[in-house]
C-alpha positions as CSV (number, residue, x, y, z in Angstrom):
1,M,12.4,-13.9,2.9
2,A,11.8,-12.0,-0.1
3,A,11.4,-15.4,-2.2
4,A,8.8,-16.5,0.3
5,A,7.0,-13.0,0.0
6,L,6.8,-13.1,-3.8
7,R,5.2,-16.6,-3.4
8,R,2.8,-15.4,-1.1
9,I,2.0,-12.6,-3.5
10,E,1.6,-15.0,-6.5
11,R,-0.7,-17.1,-4.7
12,A,-3.0,-14.4,-2.8
13,D,-2.9,-11.3,-5.3
14,R,-5.2,-12.8,-8.1
15,D,-8.0,-12.3,-5.3
16,L,-6.6,-9.5,-3.3
17,C,-5.5,-7.1,-6.2
18,A,-3.1,-5.4,-3.9
19,F,-0.3,-4.9,-6.4
20,L,-0.1,-3.1,-9.4
21,E,3.5,-4.5,-10.4
22,V,5.6,-7.3,-8.8
23,W,9.3,-6.9,-9.5
24,H,10.0,-10.6,-9.3
25,E,13.3,-10.9,-10.7
26,E,14.7,-7.5,-9.6
27,A,13.7,-8.4,-5.9
28,L,15.6,-11.7,-6.2
29,R,18.7,-10.1,-7.4
30,R,18.4,-7.8,-4.7
31,A,18.0,-10.4,-2.1
32,A,21.0,-12.1,-3.5
33,E,23.3,-9.0,-3.3
34,V,22.1,-8.5,0.4
35,D,22.9,-12.4,1.2
36,A,26.4,-11.6,-0.5
37,L,27.1,-8.7,1.8
38,L,26.2,-10.7,4.9
39,D,28.0,-13.8,4.0
40,G,31.0,-11.8,3.3
41,G,31.4,-11.2,7.0
42,G,28.6,-8.7,7.6
43,A,27.9,-5.3,6.1
44,P,30.6,-2.6,6.5
45,R,30.6,-0.3,9.4
46,E,29.6,2.7,7.2
47,R,26.8,0.9,5.6
48,P,24.7,-1.1,8.3
49,L,21.7,-3.2,7.3
50,P,19.4,-3.4,10.0
51,L,16.6,-4.3,7.7
52,A,18.7,-7.0,5.8
53,G,16.6,-8.9,3.4
54,V,13.2,-7.6,4.6
55,P,10.7,-7.7,1.9
56,V,8.8,-4.2,1.6
57,A,6.1,-2.9,-0.9
58,V,6.0,0.5,-2.0
59,K,3.1,2.7,-2.8
60,G,2.5,3.1,-6.7
61,R,4.8,2.8,-9.4
62,H,6.8,5.7,-8.4
63,G,7.2,4.9,-4.7
64,R,10.6,3.5,-5.2
65,R,11.9,7.0,-5.5
66,S,11.0,7.7,-1.6
67,A,12.4,4.3,-0.7
68,G,16.2,5.1,-0.8
69,A,16.8,4.8,3.0
70,L,15.0,1.5,3.2
71,I,16.9,0.0,0.4
72,E,20.3,1.5,1.9
73,A,19.1,-0.4,5.0
74,G,18.9,-3.8,3.2
75,C,15.2,-3.9,2.3
76,V,14.2,-5.8,-0.7
77,V,11.4,-3.9,-2.8
78,V,8.9,-6.7,-4.1
79,G,6.6,-4.4,-5.9
80,A,4.4,-1.5,-6.1
81,T,1.1,-1.6,-4.2
82,S,-2.3,-0.5,-5.7
83,V,-3.8,3.0,-5.6
84,P,-7.0,4.4,-6.9
85,G,-7.7,4.5,-10.4
86,P,-9.0,7.7,-12.3
87,G,-12.2,8.8,-11.3
88,T,-12.2,7.0,-8.0
89,A,-14.7,8.9,-5.7
90,W,-12.6,10.2,-2.8
91,Q,-9.7,7.7,-3.5
92,T,-11.4,5.2,-1.3
93,W,-10.1,1.9,-2.9
94,G,-7.4,0.6,-4.8
95,L,-7.2,-0.6,-8.6
96,G,-4.5,-3.5,-8.7
97,A,-3.1,-5.1,-12.0
98,R,-5.9,-7.6,-12.0
99,G,-8.9,-5.5,-10.9
100,R,-10.2,-3.6,-7.8
101,T,-8.5,-4.1,-4.6
102,V,-10.4,-5.8,-1.7
103,N,-10.6,-5.6,1.9
104,P,-8.9,-8.9,3.3
105,W,-11.6,-9.3,5.9
106,R,-14.5,-8.9,3.5
107,A,-14.0,-8.9,-0.3
108,D,-17.1,-6.8,-0.6
109,R,-15.6,-4.1,1.5
110,T,-13.0,-1.4,0.6
111,P,-9.8,-1.4,2.3
112,G,-9.8,2.2,2.3
113,G,-7.5,4.7,0.4
114,S,-5.3,5.9,-1.1
115,S,-2.6,3.5,0.3
116,A,-5.4,0.7,-0.1
117,G,-2.9,-2.0,-1.6
118,A,-0.4,-1.2,0.8
119,A,-2.7,-1.9,3.9
120,A,-4.1,-4.9,2.1
121,A,-0.8,-6.6,1.5
122,V,0.3,-5.8,5.0
123,A,-2.9,-7.0,6.5
124,A,-2.9,-10.2,4.4
125,G,0.8,-11.1,5.4
126,L,2.3,-10.9,2.0
127,V,4.7,-8.4,3.2
128,P,5.7,-6.8,6.9
129,L,6.1,-3.3,5.9
130,A,4.6,-1.1,3.0
131,T,5.0,2.5,2.5
132,G,2.2,4.9,2.3
133,S,1.5,8.7,1.9
134,D,-1.0,10.4,3.8
135,G,-2.9,13.7,2.6
136,A,-6.1,13.3,4.4
137,G,-5.8,10.0,6.1
138,S,-4.5,7.9,3.3
139,V,-2.3,5.8,5.8
140,R,-4.7,5.6,8.9
141,I,-7.9,5.0,7.3
142,P,-6.6,1.9,5.4
143,A,-4.7,0.7,8.4
144,A,-7.9,1.0,10.6
145,W,-10.1,-0.8,8.1
146,C,-7.5,-3.5,7.5
147,G,-6.7,-4.1,11.0
148,V,-2.9,-3.0,10.9
149,L,-0.9,-0.1,12.3
150,G,-0.6,2.9,10.4
151,L,1.8,5.8,11.1
152,K,1.7,9.4,9.8
153,A,4.8,11.3,10.1
154,T,4.9,15.1,11.1
155,N,4.3,17.0,7.9
156,G,7.4,18.5,6.6
157,R,9.5,16.0,8.7
158,L,10.4,13.6,6.0
159,P,10.6,14.6,2.2
160,S,7.4,14.8,0.3
161,A,6.5,15.5,-3.1
162,D,3.1,17.1,-2.2
163,R,3.0,20.9,-3.1
164,T,0.2,21.8,-0.6
165,G,2.3,20.7,2.5
166,L,-0.7,18.5,3.4
167,A,0.4,15.1,2.9
168,A,3.2,13.3,4.8
169,P,5.0,10.2,4.3
170,G,4.0,7.3,6.3
171,V,4.2,3.4,6.9
172,L,1.7,0.3,7.4
173,A,3.0,-2.4,9.4
174,R,1.9,-5.5,11.1
175,S,3.6,-4.5,14.5
176,A,4.9,-1.4,16.3
177,R,8.4,-2.7,16.5
178,D,8.5,-3.1,12.6
179,A,7.0,0.4,12.3
180,E,9.7,1.5,14.5
181,L,12.4,0.1,12.5
182,W,10.9,1.9,9.5
183,W,10.9,5.0,11.6
184,R,14.6,4.9,12.8
185,V,15.8,4.1,9.1
186,V,14.0,7.0,7.3
187,S,14.3,9.3,10.1
188,G,17.8,8.9,11.2
189,E,16.6,8.8,15.0
190,P,18.3,6.7,17.5
191,P,16.3,4.0,19.3
192,S,13.9,5.5,21.5
193,P,13.8,4.8,25.4
194,A,10.6,3.2,26.9
195,A,7.7,5.5,27.3
196,S,7.2,6.8,31.0
197,L,3.9,5.1,31.7
198,P,1.2,6.0,32.1
199,V,1.1,8.4,29.5
200,T,-1.4,11.3,29.9
201,A,-4.2,11.4,27.0
202,V,-7.3,13.2,26.3
203,W,-10.1,11.3,24.7
204,S,-12.7,12.8,21.9
205,P,-15.0,10.8,20.2
206,G,-15.7,13.4,17.4
207,L,-13.5,16.4,17.9
208,G,-16.3,18.9,18.5
209,F,-17.4,18.6,14.9
210,A,-17.5,15.1,13.5
211,A,-20.5,12.6,14.2
212,P,-19.1,9.2,14.1
213,D,-21.4,6.2,14.0
214,P,-22.0,4.4,17.3
215,E,-20.0,1.3,16.6
216,P,-16.5,2.8,15.6
217,V,-16.9,5.1,18.4
218,A,-17.7,2.1,21.0
219,L,-14.6,0.1,19.6
220,A,-12.2,2.8,19.9
221,R,-13.4,3.7,23.3
222,A,-13.0,0.0,24.5
223,A,-9.5,0.0,23.1
224,V,-8.8,3.2,25.2
225,E,-10.3,1.4,28.3
226,R,-7.8,-1.5,27.7
227,L,-5.0,0.9,27.5
228,V,-6.0,2.4,30.8
229,A,-6.6,-0.8,32.5
230,A,-3.0,-1.9,31.2
231,G,-1.3,1.2,32.7
232,V,-0.2,2.3,29.2
233,V,-2.4,5.9,29.4
234,R,-4.2,7.8,31.8
235,L,-7.0,9.9,30.7
236,V,-6.9,13.6,31.9
237,R,-9.6,16.2,31.4
238,P,-8.7,18.8,28.9
239,H,-8.3,22.6,30.1
240,V,-11.3,23.3,27.9
241,P,-13.5,21.0,25.6
242,V,-11.8,19.4,22.6
243,E,-13.9,21.7,20.0
244,L,-11.8,21.9,16.6
245,A,-13.5,23.9,13.8
246,D,-14.5,21.4,10.8
247,P,-11.0,21.2,8.8
248,G,-12.8,19.7,5.8
249,P,-13.7,23.0,3.9
250,A,-10.1,24.6,4.7
251,W,-8.4,21.3,3.7
252,L,-10.2,21.5,0.3
253,A,-9.3,25.2,-0.3
254,L,-5.9,24.4,0.4
255,R,-5.6,21.2,-1.8
256,A,-7.1,23.4,-4.8
257,A,-5.0,26.4,-4.2
258,G,-1.9,24.0,-4.2
259,A,-3.2,22.3,-7.3
260,G,-3.5,25.8,-9.0
261,R,-7.4,25.4,-9.1
262,P,-9.8,28.0,-7.5
263,A,-11.4,26.7,-4.6
264,G,-14.9,26.9,-5.7
265,G,-18.2,26.0,-3.7
266,P,-19.2,27.7,-0.5
267,G,-16.1,27.2,1.5
268,P,-13.3,29.5,2.6
269,G,-10.6,30.7,0.3
270,P,-7.0,30.1,1.0
271,D,-7.0,33.4,3.6
272,G,-10.1,31.7,5.4
273,A,-8.4,28.4,5.3
274,H,-5.5,29.6,6.9
275,R,-7.5,31.3,9.8
276,V,-9.2,27.8,10.4
277,R,-5.6,26.3,10.6
278,A,-4.3,28.9,13.0
279,R,-7.8,28.6,15.2
280,N,-7.4,24.9,15.4
281,D,-3.4,25.0,16.0
282,R,-4.1,27.3,19.1
283,R,-6.6,24.7,20.3
284,L,-4.3,21.8,19.9
285,A,-1.4,23.6,21.3
286,D,-3.6,24.3,24.5
287,L,-4.6,20.6,24.7
288,F,-1.0,19.4,24.3
289,G,0.1,21.6,27.1
290,G,-2.0,19.6,29.4
291,A,-1.7,16.0,27.8
292,Q,0.6,14.0,25.7
293,L,-1.9,12.5,23.6
294,L,-5.3,12.9,21.7
295,L,-7.2,9.9,21.1
296,T,-10.1,9.4,18.8
297,P,-11.5,6.6,16.6
298,T,-9.7,6.6,13.4
299,T,-12.6,6.5,11.1
300,P,-16.4,7.6,11.6
301,T,-17.7,4.5,9.9
302,A,-17.2,0.9,9.1
303,P,-15.5,0.0,5.8
304,H,-18.1,0.7,2.8
305,G,-18.6,-1.4,-0.3
306,H,-17.0,-0.9,-3.6
307,E,-19.8,1.3,-4.7
308,G,-18.4,4.4,-3.1
309,P,-18.6,6.4,0.2
310,G,-21.7,8.1,-0.2
311,D,-22.0,11.1,1.6
312,R,-19.9,10.2,4.6
313,Y,-16.4,11.5,4.3
314,S,-14.1,8.7,5.8
315,T,-11.6,11.6,6.4
316,S,-13.5,13.6,8.9
317,L,-11.4,12.5,12.0
318,T,-7.9,12.4,10.1
319,W,-7.7,15.2,8.0
320,A,-7.5,17.6,10.9
321,F,-4.1,16.6,11.5
322,N,-2.8,16.8,8.0
323,L,-4.0,20.6,8.3
324,S,-2.2,20.9,11.5
325,G,0.7,18.8,10.6
326,H,0.7,16.6,13.9
327,P,2.0,13.1,13.8
328,A,-0.8,10.4,14.0
329,L,-1.1,6.7,14.3
330,S,-4.1,4.2,14.0
331,L,-3.8,1.2,16.2
332,P,-5.9,-1.8,15.7
333,A,-9.2,-1.5,18.1
334,G,-11.1,-4.7,17.4
335,F,-13.7,-5.8,15.1
336,G,-17.3,-4.6,14.3
337,G,-20.5,-6.5,13.8
338,D,-19.8,-6.6,10.1
339,G,-16.5,-8.7,10.8
340,C,-14.2,-5.9,9.6
341,P,-11.7,-4.1,11.9
342,A,-11.9,-0.5,13.3
343,G,-9.0,1.8,14.5
344,L,-8.2,4.0,17.5
345,Q,-6.3,7.0,16.3
346,L,-3.2,8.4,18.4
347,V,-2.1,12.1,18.1
348,A,0.9,13.3,19.4
349,P,2.7,16.9,19.6
350,H,4.9,17.6,16.6
351,G,7.8,15.6,16.1
352,R,6.9,13.0,18.8
353,E,6.5,9.9,16.4
354,A,8.9,8.0,19.0
355,L,6.1,8.4,21.5
356,L,3.3,7.1,19.4
357,L,5.3,4.0,18.3
358,A,6.3,3.6,22.1
359,V,2.6,3.6,23.2
360,A,1.6,1.5,20.4
361,R,4.5,-1.0,21.4
362,E,3.2,-1.2,24.9
363,A,-0.4,-1.5,23.7
364,E,0.5,-4.6,21.8
365,V,2.2,-6.1,24.8
366,R,0.1,-5.2,27.4
367,A,-3.3,-4.7,26.1
368,P,-3.7,-6.8,22.9
369,H,-7.1,-6.1,21.0
């Protein structure tokens, strides 16, 4: 598997630029070690290898530091995926070893960021799994724009080097089952039982503050209707309208404070940011008191070009859940008129990653996009 992945990377990455570094010789040595363990009668009971030989890419040159559980599970790390270069506006695309990272569906469009190379590599079939990190949507946005699954874990549930507490580890995968394997390995959770269907859900196109474009809303809503028709979810009316406070200024203030910089600008300071967070937390707690999921478009726009995002924040529908810490998943929702994918975002109560993955698995089986 690793050798085949390396050949795919060699053929495709000249154009895709999804990788900063490819660890060819090291990956082949690791693959040989895994083969030797299996050929010797299987892995010892105290060292199971549920991902034996699976090639995986890690986000950035230092991504291997957080991949210990995957390596212990038998994964073969084949390289480091691209991340934004210095000065990249809003971290919306990656910079690989040979140039800017492109969207596999349209080379003139960004794959999203900052897990740009991870999403591009998975979408192009170079690897089945790639690690990411999500501070404002950096797993979910590229997942949506590249047409793959992207999961952000509950903030604080897995180790993270982010001092602000806004970022959480995540994964990009071609299927829910692959993402479930990743989750079981990194979280230590046992296999989850099948979800009791249909799962109750609330739909919100803009969370009460965002103004997404009509096309991503329509694509996400059509994906919801497929889930309803397939018996995967049941839409319910929330007790009160879904009206969160815009998390953007609070997110920016907390990010600046965590980096030791003054917040600046007209937005709230850290105290005001915490008040926004507390208000949104109360509203989300009320929502999840009456439903198991919150459903939204993943992004407010289609993928933009490499010139930059302009005045629209691609994070407007994702960073609320970095502020609140809820786990969230982007599921492929079809294709826009430009030929690029869009995503449906599923948000669950804290600690309910298994529910998100179970619903995603049923969606792939019952209501393929």
